N, C-alpha and C positions, 0 to 999 in steps of 0.2 A: 676533814674533821680536826678541830684544834688539838694540840698535843695534850692539853690539860684533860680533855675527855679520855684520851688514850690512857694517860697515867692514872686517872681515876678508875678506869676499868681494871688495870693491872693490880691496883691496891685492893679493889673490891673483891676480886676473885683470887687473891693471895698468890700472885705470880710475880710480884715486884722483884723478888730475888732469884727468879728462874733465869736460866741462860736462854738467849734467843736461839731459834732454829732457822735452818736455811730454806726450808720449804714447808708449806702449811699442812701437808698430809704425808704420811709415811708411804714410800713407794710400795705398791702392791697391796696396800691395806684395803680390806673389804669390810665396810660398815654394815652390819645386819641389825635385825630387830632386837635380838638379844633378850628373849622373853624370860630367861632364867637368871639374868643379870641383876645386880643390886640396883634398886631404883634410887634416883637422885631427885632433888627438888626441881619439879618441872618448870616452876615460875622462874627460877634462876637460870635454868637452861634456855628457856625462851628469851630471856633478857640478853644472854650472850649471843644467841643466834640472831636476834633482832638487830643488835648493833652491827653484826657482821653483814646482814642483809643490806643495811643502810650503806655500808662501806662499798658494797659491790657496784654502787653507782659510779665510783671513781677508781676502783681497784679491780681490774679484770683478772689479776692473779689470784683473787679469792673466789672466783665464780664457781669453780668446780667443787671445792670443799664445802662451801656454803650450801650449794645445791644438795650435797650428800647429807650433811648434819641436820638440815632443815626438815628432812623426812621423818625425824624421830622425836618431834616436839611433844607428841601426845603422851608418850611414856618413855622418857629417856632413862638410861642406865649409866653406870660408871664408864662403860665402853664409849658411849656417845659423849659423855662429859669430858673424857680424856681427849677425844678428837677435837672438841670445841676449844679446850684449853691450849691445845697445840697451835691452833690458829692464833690465839692471843700471843703465844710465845713467838710465832712468826712475825706478827705485827710489831712486837717489841723491838725487833731488829730492823724493821722497815718502815718506821713511823714517818720518815721524811720522803717516802717514795710517792710519786704521782706520775700521771701521763703528761708528756711534754709534746706540744704541737708546734711545729716549726713554721715560721712565716716564710712564704714563698715555696714551700714544699709542694710536691705533686698533689694535685687535687683529684686524682683518679681514685675512685672507690674500688677497693679490692676486698674480697671476702674469703674467709677460710672456714672450713667446716670439717667435722669428724663425728664418729660415733663409737661407742663402746658396747659391743654386742652382749646382750643378756647380762649386764653388769649388776642388776639388782638381784640379790640372792633370795628375795622373798617371792617375787612374781615373775622373774626372768625378763623383765622389760629392759630395754636398752636406754642408753643416755645419748642425747644429741647435743652438740655444741657448735657455736659459730662465733667468729670475730670479724669485724669489718674495720679496715684501716683507711685513713685519709689524712693528708697533710702531715705525714710522718708519724701519726699516733693512732691508737685505736679509738673508734667513735661509737661502736656498738658491740655488745658481746652477750652471750647467753650460754647456759649449760643447764639442761633439764631432762628429766626422765620422759621418754616417749609415751604417748597415751595408749599405744597398742603393743601387743606382743608380736614381734617379728619372727619369722620362721627361718631366716637365713641371714648371713652376713651381707649378702647382696641387697636384700630387702631393707635391712636397717640402714645401709648407706644411702639408698634411694630416699628413705624417709628423712634422713638428716639433710640431704642435698635439697629436697623439696622445701623444707622449712627455711633453709638458708636462702634459697632462690626467692621465696615469698618476702623475706626480710629485705633482700636486695631490691626487688621491685618497689616495695614501699619506700625505701630510702631514696631511690632514684627519683621518685615522684616528689618527695619532700624537698630534695636538693633542687629540683627544677623549680619548685614554687618559690624558693628563696634566692634564685638566680645562679645556682651552680649546676648547670646542665651537664650531664655526663654524655659526651658525644660518642665515646667508644662503649663497647660492651663491658659489663662488669665481670671481672674474672673471679671465679670461685675455685678455691683450692682446699685441700684437706689438712686438718691439724689436730684437734685438742679435746679430749673428754676423759682423760684418765690421769692418775698420778704419774709423774715423770721422775727420772733420776735427777739429783740435785743439779748436775751440770746442764742437763737438757732444760730443766725448769728455769734456771738462771739465764740461759741463752735465749729462751723464748721470751722471758721478761724483758730482756734487752731489745729483742725484735719488736716488742710492743711499744718501744721508746719510753719505758718507765725509768725514771731516774730520780735522784735526790736533788735538793736545792744546791748542794755543794758541787754537783756535777755540772751545773749551769754556769758556774763562776770560773 
């Protein structure tokens, strides 16, 4: 997304003078329905979330928080709006970040998955997430609430692993169609569905091979 669009969003929502933050969501924060909270303009909130959804196509570091704040677009409150504005503050400090794919890097497809058991405070559903890496960078990622209520941490891990395996099979077939046959089995490992400490979040972002333009020079 062009920097002009970012700057326009910062000015539109009044955060042009705010300091940037190091992570898009506060560690340990639980975003709930907040029925007694002060209501905010739903159209404006949907606009913020919609822009962030668009950015998740190129920014895996936003996937978790956008998955959370998008659940409350029907009736947002100041609690939800504050969480959405924090994402803008995070973007303000990472405008130049993007995924860097290395020429000649390993073409092996590797997947990571994780789950956050009963993370939704309203219906006790869990969150599943996965990331697939290839050629030194991430090529597919997801973070979403599971459609069922799982009864144990073991069950929730199986649901997350099954979703990741389905994505891996689909991606292997697509890669075969375009001439990148995966000769070996695709490895699936565990990773990511909850807010992390700043150090862990930044380390994970580096592992995704996200960097700025200046890092390439």
